[in-house]
N, C-alpha and C positions, 0 to 999 in steps of 0.2 A: 213683637214675640217672635221668634225665629221657630218652625215647624220643622222638626227631623224629616229625614226623606226617606227612612226605614220605616214609616208611619203609614199604614195603609188602613186608618179607620173611613167604613162607611158608613152613614146612618138610614133610618130611613122609619118609616110608622112599625112595619113587619117583620123588616130583615136587616139588622144588625152584625156586620162581618167584624169581630174582635181580635181576626190572626194579626198577627205581626212578627217581624223579623229580631229578635232577641240577640245579642252580643255573647254570643257562647264559648271564649277563645278559652274562657278556665272553666270552662266546665266538662267534666270526662262524657264519651258518649252514653247514651242510658243502657246500652249492654252491660256495660262494666258496670254500671251500679244494681245490675239487677234490677231493671224494669220492666214493665210491660205497658204500653201504649196504649187504650182503646178507646174508640168513639162512639158516645151516646146521649140516645136525646132525652132530655127531663122536663121538669116542670116543676117548677119552686113554690115549697108551698106553704112558707114564709123564712124567719131571718133569724141569724145567730146576734148574742150581744155583741159580735163584731159585728154586724153590718153585712154577714157572708151569706147567701141564699142557702137552703133547705132543699135537699129533692131526694128523692129516693130512687135508688138502682140495683138491681138485684137483691133485695131488701135489705138493702145497708143503704145507711142515711150519710149522706153528703153534702158539704160544704164549699159551695163555690162565689168564690167571692164577684161581685157587680153584676151578681144577678139579684133580681126581682120578684117579690111577691105573685104568682100568675103570671110567670112569663116561662114561654113555651122556651128551652135552646140545646145546643148543641154543644156537648161538654170533650172534653178530652182528658180521660180517668187513665193518671200513672199509679200501676202498682206496684211495692217495693214491699215484700213480706207480706207481712197482715194489716198494710196502712193501705188506702186509695186516699193520692189527690188528686183533685178537678178544678179542673182552670175552662174559662169560659172562652168558647173558639165563636160562637156564633148564636146570635139571640132571633128566636124564629117571628115567635110573637112577643111582640115588645107591649109594656106596662105604662098605663097612664103618666107614672111618675117619672118616666126613666127620661133623663134630659142628655145632649151630647156635651162631656165634661169639657168644661172649655180648656184647661192646663191639656196641653198636647204631650205632657210623659206620663199622663194619669196612668195610664195600664200599665208603663213597667216602672214606678216608682214604690207605690205604695205607701209614701209616707200619707197621703189622704187615701178617703176607702169611701166617700159614700157624695163625690161628683157627679158618678151617675144618676143617682135623689136630685128630682127637685127641693126647692129650700123647705114649701112644707113637708115631704114624706120625711125629710130630715128630723126637721118636728116630729113628727108621728112615730118614727121609729124610737126616738131617743124619750119622746113620752111613753112608750109602750114600755121599754128596755126598762126606764126605773120604777114605773109603777107595780111593774109584774116581779121587779127586785123589793121594794118595800110594801109591798101588801101585808105582809105578817103586822105590820105598822099603822100605818094610815095612808091614805091618796096622797100623794104628793102633788102640790102647786104645780099648775101649767109653767111648763119651761119656759125660760130665759133667754130669749133668740136674742142674735146677733141683726141691725139694719142692714150693714153692710160686711158680710159675712167674708171676705178676700179682706189681704193686708195686713190683716190684723197681729201679725208674730212680730213682737219687739227683738228676737234673737234669731237669727239664722247663724247655722254652719256647712261649709262646702269643706269637701274631701278634693285633694288636686293630683293627677295623674298624668297618666299620657293613653292616648287609643294606640289600634293598632301601626298607625303612620309617625307614630310617636313624637305626637301633636301636643301640646299643653293639652287639658283640660281640668272644668271642675263641675263639681255636682252633686247627688249626693246617691251615696249607696242605696245601690236596688233590693228591692225587699227580700232578706233572708240570705245575702250575700257580700262579697266584698269588691262586688263590680259596677264601678263607676257609672253614674246615667252624666253626659252631660247636659249641662241645664243654665238655659242664659236666663228663666225668670219663673220663680216659686211665686204663685198666683196668691199665696198663704201669710206670708211675709213682705216686711218693707221692701219695696221699691226699691228704695235710695241703696238699702244693701246689693242687691243685684245687680244696679251701675257701679255700684265700687268695685264688686268682686269682677266686674267685664273688667274695668279700668286694670286688675292686678291682674287677670290674665293676658290684657294684651303688652303689661311690663313683660312681663315673663316670656312671652313667644319674642319679644325687641331684645330681650336682653340674656344674660346666661345665667338665671335661676331658673334651678331646677326643680322639678315636683318629687317630694322621697317614692321613694320605689321599695315595696313591703318586702318583696322576693332578694332584692340584691341587698336593702339598708344603706341604696346612694340616695343621692339628691338631697334638697333640702328644706322646700316647705310642704308640710303632710293636711294641714289647713287653717282656714281663716274663719276665725268669730266672731262676727258682728253686733252690736245693741247699739240700737236706736231709744233714744230718750222720744216717745211718743209726743208728749206736751212741748218739754226743752227743744229738742230741736236736735240735742249734741250726741253725737254719734264715735262711737270705740270698737277702732277695728286692732283685733289682737290677731296675729302670724303663728301658726302654731309650726314650730319648726325641730327639725333633727338634730340642730348645733345650734350652739350658742355663737358662731362664728358667721356674721349676717354681711358679708362685702359689697360696698356697695349701697350699704341702708341709707346715707342721707341723700343719693340721688333715691331712692324709691322713695323714699319718706314725701321727698320735692314733687317728683313728677304725678301720686296717690291725691295729694293731699291738694294742689294745680287745678287737678280735673274733678276735687271735689272738697271747696274751700267747707265746708259745713264738718267736716271730720271732726273734731273736739281733741281727742287723742289716738294714739295709735301704740302698742306692746307688743313686745316679742317675748313666747312662751316657748320653751324649752319642756319637746316631750320627745326623751332616747328609746322608751319602752316601746318594745312590743306586746302592744296593749289595745282595748277598742274604745279607753278612757282619754276621751280628747285634750282633757288640761295637764301640761307636766307641772314638777313642782317649781321651777325655776322661770322666773319672771322680770322682763328689764321694761321700761318705758322708752319707749321711740320717740315719743314727743308728745307735750300736753301734760295733763296733774295723772295719767294711767287710770280715773274713773269719768264716770258722765252721775250727771244729776237727770232725775225726773220728779214729777208732782203724780202724786196718786193718792187721790179723796183731798185733797186740800194740803196736802206735806209733801215737803219733798226728802227724795232719799238718794241716797249716792248709793251708783253700781258699780260695783269691779268686775274683772273677768269672770271669777268665782262666784258671785255672789250668786244668791238664787234670786229672784225677782219676776212674778207673777207674766207668761209669755202674752198674755191679751190686756193691756190697763183696762179696755172702755168695760168688757167683762167681768173682770174683778170690780170696778167699784161698784156694778149691781152686786156683786155677791158678797162684795164685803161689808155694804149697805141694809144687805138684807141681815146677814147674820149679826152687827151692832143691834138692828129691830129686836132679831131674838134674842140680845141677852138682857133686853128691859134696863137696861141701866138706870138709874137717877142721878148717880153721880156722889155715891155712897158706898159704891160694890170696892167689894176685892175680887180683880180678876186678873186669872192664869192663862196666858198664852203660852200654852205647849207648842214644841217642834217651832218654836218661833221666829227662826232666820232671821234675816236683817231687821227685824221688829215691826212689819209694815202691818199686821193685823191687829197688833198691840195696842200700836202708836195711834191707829186708830178708834181704838176705844179710847186708851188715854183721852179723848177727847168728853166723853162723859162718866167716866168710870172716876172712884176714889182714887183710886192708885191701883197700877198694873206689874204685873210680876212676870216678865218673859223666861222661860228656860230652854235653851239651847245646845247640841250637844257638840258642835261644829263651832272652836272657839275664834274662827276667822267669824262668820257667820254674827257672834256674839259683837265681837270687836263694831263690825257694820251696825250694829243695831243700834249700842250706846252711842257712835258719831250721829246716826240720822235722829237718835232724841237730843242730842244739844242742839244739834241742825233745826230743829223745830223747836225748841226752848221747851221742850217738855219736861215736867218736875214732879209728873207721880207714876214715872213708868221708872223701874229698875231690871237689867236684865245679867241673868249667870247664866255662865257656861254648867252644863251639866243634866242627870238622865233625869226631864219632867215627873218622871212617874216617882222616884226616890224621894223628892223633892218633897213632892204631895205627902208623902207618907211621916215624911221627918215634918211639916208642919202640923200634920193630923196628931203625931207623937207628941207635939209642941203644946197642942189645945189648939191651933191659929184655924183659922176660918177664909176660908174665900167663898163667897155668893157665883162667883161665876167661874168653870173652864171654860176657854177656848181651844179646841186641842183640831191642826191643819195636819193629821200626819201625812209619809210617804203614800203610796201607791197602795206599800203590801199593809195596808192599815197601821191598826195599834196592837198590841201585843197583848196577853193577859194579865203582865205584871204593872205594864201603864194603868189600863182599865181595872184593876184592883185597887189602887191606888186613889183613881177618882170615888171610888165607892166608898174608900176609907174615907176621905175628905168631906166626903159628903155635899158638894156644891149642890144650891137652890136650883141652879140651872148650867146645864152643858148644851155648848154651841159645838158639834162639830161638822167641822167644813171638810170635803171628800174630793179628791182626785179621783176615785175608783168605788163607785157607788157598787159592788161587789164587796168589796173586804167594807168599807161604812154600814152594811146591812147585818156583814157578821158579827162587826165590834156593837152596832144598836141589839142583837141582840141577846148579848153581854152585859150590855147597860142595864136593858128592861127587868133581864131576873135578878138584876140586885138591886130594883128599887128606886127604877128610872121609867117614866111615861114619854112616847115620843107625841110634840104635838104639833108638829108642823115639820114639811120637808121641802126647800126648793130646788127644783134640779135650774142649771145654767148653759147654756151653751156656750163652753168657753173655747171649746177647739173646731170649729166649723168647718165643716166637708171631711173631719175624723169622725169613727163613731167614739170618741170620748165623753165625760158626759161628768160637770163640776156637780156637786149636790150638800147644801148646809143643812144641816136639822137642827133642830130644837127638844131638848131633853128638859124635863120637870120630875123636879125627886119626889115623890109619892108620898 
């Protein structure tokens, strides 16, 4: 793993120096932004739900990234208008839970927020966070952590550009900026993906392939998306380009595949829009069948470039296993899989349910779910494009019943229209899978007010080294 020359992290027990040089070529000087920088010495008293340290300063509460409870530190406070932003400059007295982050890009990237915490400290922080959020309902189970909390991401996304010397670079955007941090190895994603990206960088440096420039609108390659089948070993490489005209594509495919014969498919995705959305609508297969397959909970799933598939399969199996256990299926129940996506949890449930009905607004995801159902020989699952809430209201109006509703909404949680449809359908059990316990707690409050009781809550560490916590809750009708 190569380390950046401009990084000067020095750590010992009582003095951790976190000052570093940042690439500020795209940033105006502080004076032009009306900012005022001050240095302050603070003591951390706790953590936010995002893992930032809390500290008092001049009667105000600062949120300081990478600061741990009990630590005394020197911070830089940037005042802009009514707001103060704080950045950790130097740890004067370290906590026992502090460790040296193994990633050399940790303090610049922002993709991980907890690498400065020991694994036990991360578990304690996440447990405390979800215990606090779920206190109105019941005490959650101990969080299910990951044995090896690295290399778990089966999907990687690299952005390409040039540095000040006009050399090709690839990496991730620094937090809250469009400044690319050149990264050779991301410790939380599959190592194979990083190796492939390095080969693509070398190809670009030795050929005339140019990265896309957001300011000028010139250049070809914007991003590279890689998906890895953790069980199957199949690998998909998606080039996201600003043009459909790919000169030398045969040479590119041949070169990259010669270095990485494990690649089973390559695609060209065209995105001409000035947007933060990575993938465009136009897609062309360069090699292979355009999809990969992987196995989850004993079932095979076909994954396309745009398919949603859980990022951490090993932890997903723990999460889904717990969700199916909470559903208490006997082989007779009708199960609604709301927000079903490509059908993963619904198809897993089909092995123990009488009938599964999956509902999803994304038509492409529904097509994938139907294909996955056929691939696995599942006869008792049907998938429909539509709004799951409206679907359940119509079921209730027809006098139809479902004993179990499994819901896995986006980070924003559910809305009142959907939750009210659950109340109207009156399933005996609701299994709520959530990637955001904040919105889950809000939605549980609604369901409790409308006839349900929270019986069990199981947190799962789906995204080690980050502050995110996945949670599954079981509710029964009173």
